[in-house]
LOKEDO-161012 format. One record per atom (N, C-alpha, C): residue number from 1; atom name; y, z, x. Coordinates in steps of 0.001 Angstrom, whole numbers, plus 524288, in hexadecimal, padded with zeros to 5 digits. Last residue first. Layout:
# residues N
+-----+-------+-------+-------+-------+
: num : atomo :    yy :    zz :    xx :
+-----+-------+-------+-------+-------+
: NUM :    CA :     Y :     Z :     X :
...
+-----+-------+-------+-------+-------+
***
This chain:
# residues 66
+-----+-------+-------+-------+-------+
: num : atomo :    yy :    zz :    xx :
+-----+-------+-------+-------+-------+
:  66 :     N : 81096 : 8519E : 7F55B :
:  66 :    CA : 80E2F : 856D4 : 7F50C :
:  66 :     C : 81136 : 85AB9 : 7F817 :
:  65 :     N : 81477 : 847C6 : 7F71A :
:  65 :    CA : 81720 : 84B08 : 7F33B :
:  65 :     C : 814D4 : 8507B : 7F2B7 :
:  64 :     N : 80D98 : 84337 : 7FE21 :
:  64 :    CA : 812F0 : 8445C : 7FFCF :
:  64 :     C : 815C1 : 8480E : 7FC15 :
:  63 :     N : 804BF : 841E7 : 7F7C2 :
:  63 :    CA : 80480 : 84581 : 7FC27 :
:  63 :     C : 809F0 : 846FC : 7FE1F :
:  62 :     N : 80892 : 83A54 : 7F0E6 :
:  62 :    CA : 80701 : 83F65 : 7EED3 :
:  62 :     C : 806BD : 84374 : 7F32F :
:  61 :     N : 809D2 : 83210 : 7F7D6 :
:  61 :    CA : 80E74 : 83461 : 7F56E :
:  61 :     C : 80D39 : 839B2 : 7F312 :
:  60 :     N : 7FF26 : 8303B : 7FA0D :
:  60 :    CA : 802CD : 831A6 : 7FE3F :
:  60 :     C : 807A2 : 8343E : 7FBFA :
:  59 :     N : 7FB48 : 82D8C : 7F015 :
:  59 :    CA : 7F927 : 8320E : 7F2E3 :
:  59 :     C : 7FCDE : 833E1 : 7F732 :
:  58 :     N : 80128 : 8248C : 7EE02 :
:  58 :    CA : 8018C : 82912 : 7EA87 :
:  58 :     C : 7FF97 : 82E04 : 7ED3A :
:  57 :     N : 7FDA4 : 81DEA : 7F603 :
:  57 :    CA : 8031E : 81FA0 : 7F5EC :
:  57 :     C : 803DE : 82462 : 7F269 :
:  56 :     N : 7F311 : 81CD2 : 7F2C3 :
:  56 :    CA : 7F45C : 81F04 : 7F7E7 :
:  56 :     C : 7F9F6 : 82108 : 7F800 :
:  55 :     N : 7F454 : 81826 : 7E8E7 :
:  55 :    CA : 7F1A4 : 81D2A : 7E960 :
:  55 :     C : 7F2FE : 81FD1 : 7EE89 :
:  54 :     N : 7F96F : 80ED2 : 7EBCF :
:  54 :    CA : 7FBF5 : 81283 : 7E83E :
:  54 :     C : 7F97F : 817EA : 7E8A3 :
:  53 :     N : 7F1C9 : 809FA : 7F1E1 :
:  53 :    CA : 7F6B7 : 80B8B : 7F460 :
:  53 :     C : 7F994 : 80F80 : 7F0F3 :
:  52 :     N : 7EA54 : 8083A : 7E9D1 :
:  52 :    CA : 7E90D : 80B6E : 7EE5F :
:  52 :     C : 7EDFA : 80D5B : 7F11E :
:  51 :     N : 7EFDB : 80178 : 7E329 :
:  51 :    CA : 7EE09 : 80683 : 7E135 :
:  51 :     C : 7ECDF : 80A30 : 7E5BD :
:  50 :     N : 7F16E : 7F8E3 : 7E9D8 :
:  50 :    CA : 7F5F1 : 7FBBE : 7E7C5 :
:  50 :     C : 7F459 : 8011C : 7E5B6 :
:  49 :     N : 7E70C : 7F5C5 : 7EB8B :
:  49 :    CA : 7EA38 : 7F781 : 7EFF6 :
:  49 :     C : 7EEED : 7FAAA : 7EE0B :
:  48 :     N : 7E467 : 7F28E : 7E181 :
:  48 :    CA : 7E1A5 : 7F6F3 : 7E3E1 :
:  48 :     C : 7E4B8 : 7F926 : 7E872 :
:  47 :     N : 7EB94 : 7EA04 : 7E017 :
:  47 :    CA : 7EB9C : 7EE8C : 7DC97 :
:  47 :     C : 7E8E6 : 7F347 : 7DF01 :
:  46 :     N : 7F162 : 7E0E1 : 7E51D :
:  46 :    CA : 7EE5B : 7E508 : 7E7B4 :
:  46 :     C : 7EE26 : 7EA16 : 7E48A :
:  45 :     N : 7F0BF : 7D479 : 7E1EB :
:  45 :    CA : 7F283 : 7D942 : 7DF5D :
:  45 :     C : 7EF45 : 7DDC9 : 7E174 :
:  44 :     N : 7F408 : 7C7A8 : 7E4A2 :
:  44 :    CA : 7F1A6 : 7CC5A : 7E6C9 :
:  44 :     C : 7F405 : 7D11C : 7E424 :
:  43 :     N : 7F1FC : 7BA51 : 7E3E6 :
:  43 :    CA : 7F408 : 7BEE7 : 7E136 :
:  43 :     C : 7F11E : 7C3A3 : 7E340 :
:  42 :     N : 7F578 : 7AD9B : 7E7ED :
:  42 :    CA : 7F24D : 7B24D : 7E8D0 :
:  42 :     C : 7F514 : 7B6E4 : 7E63B :
:  41 :     N : 7F472 : 79FC7 : 7E5A8 :
:  41 :    CA : 7F6F9 : 7A4E2 : 7E545 :
:  41 :     C : 7F33B : 7A936 : 7E6CE :
:  40 :     N : 7EED9 : 796AD : 7E696 :
:  40 :    CA : 7F492 : 79651 : 7E676 :
:  40 :     C : 7F754 : 79B95 : 7E667 :
:  39 :     N : 7E441 : 79995 : 7E6E4 :
:  39 :    CA : 7E63C : 795D2 : 7EAAE :
:  39 :     C : 7EC31 : 7959F : 7EAE6 :
:  38 :     N : 7E3A3 : 7A7A0 : 7E5B0 :
:  38 :    CA : 7E29E : 7A250 : 7E3C7 :
:  38 :     C : 7E505 : 79E8E : 7E7B8 :
:  37 :     N : 7DFB6 : 7B44E : 7E571 :
:  37 :    CA : 7E18A : 7B01D : 7E8E7 :
:  37 :     C : 7DFDA : 7AAE0 : 7E6A7 :
:  36 :     N : 7E226 : 7C0BC : 7E1ED :
:  36 :    CA : 7E0B6 : 7BBAA : 7DFBE :
:  36 :     C : 7E317 : 7B783 : 7E346 :
:  35 :     N : 7DEBF : 7CD83 : 7E2C4 :
:  35 :    CA : 7E0A4 : 7C927 : 7E5F0 :
:  35 :     C : 7DE8F : 7C41B : 7E395 :
:  34 :     N : 7E021 : 7DA86 : 7E02F :
:  34 :    CA : 7DF6D : 7D571 : 7DDB3 :
:  34 :     C : 7E1E1 : 7D148 : 7E12C :
:  33 :     N : 7D8C5 : 7E523 : 7E469 :
:  33 :    CA : 7DD78 : 7E209 : 7E534 :
:  33 :     C : 7DC72 : 7DC8A : 7E31D :
:  32 :     N : 7CEBC : 7E882 : 7E377 :
:  32 :    CA : 7D23A : 7E988 : 7DF15 :
:  32 :     C : 7D774 : 7E6D9 : 7DFB4 :
:  31 :     N : 7CC96 : 7EC22 : 7F07F :
:  31 :    CA : 7CA48 : 7EA62 : 7EB8D :
:  31 :     C : 7CDD9 : 7EBF9 : 7E704 :
:  30 :     N : 7D755 : 7E8D1 : 7F928 :
:  30 :    CA : 7D3C6 : 7EC8B : 7F6C9 :
:  30 :     C : 7D13D : 7EA39 : 7F1E7 :
:  29 :     N : 7DEAD : 7E463 : 7FF34 :
:  29 :    CA : 7D9BB : 7E19A : 7FEB4 :
:  29 :     C : 7D59D : 7E530 : 7FC4E :
:  28 :     N : 7E6F2 : 7EAC6 : 7FFFC :
:  28 :    CA : 7E7FB : 7E586 : 7FE1D :
:  28 :     C : 7E30F : 7E24C : 7FD8D :
:  27 :     N : 7E2BE : 7F184 : 80B34 :
:  27 :    CA : 7E5E7 : 7F184 : 8066F :
:  27 :     C : 7E723 : 7EBE7 : 804F3 :
:  26 :     N : 7DC94 : 7F2C7 : 81444 :
:  26 :    CA : 7DAE4 : 7EF0F : 8103E :
:  26 :     C : 7DE04 : 7EF43 : 80B2D :
:  25 :     N : 7E502 : 7F2A4 : 81FA5 :
:  25 :    CA : 7E224 : 7F56F : 81B92 :
:  25 :     C : 7E0C3 : 7F1B4 : 81721 :
:  24 :     N : 7EB98 : 7ED20 : 825ED :
:  24 :    CA : 7E605 : 7EC18 : 82696 :
:  24 :     C : 7E2A8 : 7EF06 : 82299 :
:  23 :     N : 7F561 : 7F0F5 : 82446 :
:  23 :    CA : 7F43B : 7EBCE : 82217 :
:  23 :     C : 7EE77 : 7EA67 : 8229C :
:  22 :     N : 7F593 : 7FA2B : 829F3 :
:  22 :    CA : 7F519 : 7FA7C : 8243F :
:  22 :     C : 7F3AC : 7F534 : 821D8 :
:  21 :     N : 7F741 : 7F6B0 : 8340E :
:  21 :    CA : 7F23F : 7F912 : 832C7 :
:  21 :     C : 7F16B : 7F950 : 82CE5 :
:  20 :     N : 8017F : 7F28A : 83380 :
:  20 :    CA : 7FD35 : 7EF73 : 835C6 :
:  20 :     C : 7F7CD : 7F19F : 8347E :
:  19 :     N : 8074E : 7FB40 : 82EAD :
:  19 :    CA : 805E9 : 7F68B : 82BCC :
:  19 :     C : 80195 : 7F343 : 82E59 :
:  18 :     N : 80B43 : 80447 : 832F7 :
:  18 :    CA : 80596 : 803EA : 83275 :
:  18 :     C : 803BD : 7FEE0 : 82FE7 :
:  17 :     N : 815F3 : 8029D : 83230 :
:  17 :    CA : 81398 : 80338 : 8375E :
:  17 :     C : 80DB4 : 80260 : 8371E :
:  16 :     N : 81732 : 80210 : 8274D :
:  16 :    CA : 818BE : 7FDAF : 82AA3 :
:  16 :     C : 81644 : 7FDF2 : 83003 :
:  15 :     N : 813F5 : 80C00 : 8246C :
:  15 :    CA : 810FE : 8077B : 8229B :
:  15 :     C : 81247 : 802B6 : 825ED :
:  14 :     N : 81BFF : 811CA : 82930 :
:  14 :    CA : 81690 : 81288 : 82AD1 :
:  14 :     C : 8132C : 80DEF : 82924 :
:  13 :     N : 824B0 : 80E49 : 82372 :
:  13 :    CA : 8246F : 80D57 : 82919 :
:  13 :     C : 81ED0 : 80DD6 : 82B0F :
:  12 :     N : 821DF : 81229 : 8199E :
:  12 :    CA : 82291 : 80C87 : 81A54 :
:  12 :     C : 8224E : 80B20 : 82021 :
:  11 :     N : 821F3 : 81CE2 : 81BC9 :
:  11 :    CA : 81D1B : 81A56 : 81A18 :
:  11 :     C : 81D6D : 8146D : 81AD7 :
:  10 :     N : 82C76 : 81E68 : 81E0A :
:  10 :    CA : 82896 : 81F4A : 82225 :
:  10 :     C : 8235C : 81CC8 : 820C3 :
:   9 :     N : 830AF : 81C39 : 81407 :
:   9 :    CA : 83210 : 81908 : 8188F :
:   9 :     C : 82E2A : 81999 : 81CFC :
:   8 :     N : 82C61 : 8247F : 80E50 :
:   8 :    CA : 82B1D : 81F1B : 80CE6 :
:   8 :     C : 82C49 : 81B6C : 81177 :
:   7 :     N : 83140 : 82CDD : 81384 :
:   7 :    CA : 82B84 : 82C6E : 81380 :
:   7 :     C : 829DF : 826DD : 8122C :
:   6 :     N : 83BBC : 82ACB : 81132 :
:   6 :    CA : 83A05 : 82AFC : 816A7 :
:   6 :     C : 8341D : 82A4E : 816F0 :
:   5 :     N : 83BA2 : 82BB8 : 8064B :
:   5 :    CA : 83CF1 : 826B2 : 808B3 :
:   5 :     C : 83B3F : 82681 : 80E6A :
:   4 :     N : 83938 : 83665 : 80563 :
:   4 :    CA : 835B3 : 83276 : 80341 :
:   4 :     C : 836B8 : 82D22 : 805B7 :
:   3 :     N : 84221 : 83AE0 : 809C1 :
:   3 :    CA : 83D08 : 83BD4 : 80C2D :
:   3 :     C : 83915 : 837BD : 80A60 :
:   2 :     N : 849C9 : 837E4 : 802BC :
:   2 :    CA : 849F0 : 835B9 : 80805 :
:   2 :     C : 844BC : 8367C : 80AD3 :
:   1 :     N : 846C3 : 83DA5 : 7F9E0 :
:   1 :    CA : 846E0 : 837FA : 7F9A8 :
:   1 :     C : 846C7 : 835AE : 7FF22 :
+-----+-------+-------+-------+-------+
***
């Protein structure tokens, strides 16, 4: 359990350090993401981005468990 928490913490720190470069990636603007903009409201549902992140995280966790 402690090893898992350390790895998660290190991943969060790495994402924080790399955030200026990660924010320039096209995540959130992929085809399949639903964005509705009206004059009084905006709705955004990043379904394709969530699926892509889920696949990447699943692959990384699978590699850690091998």
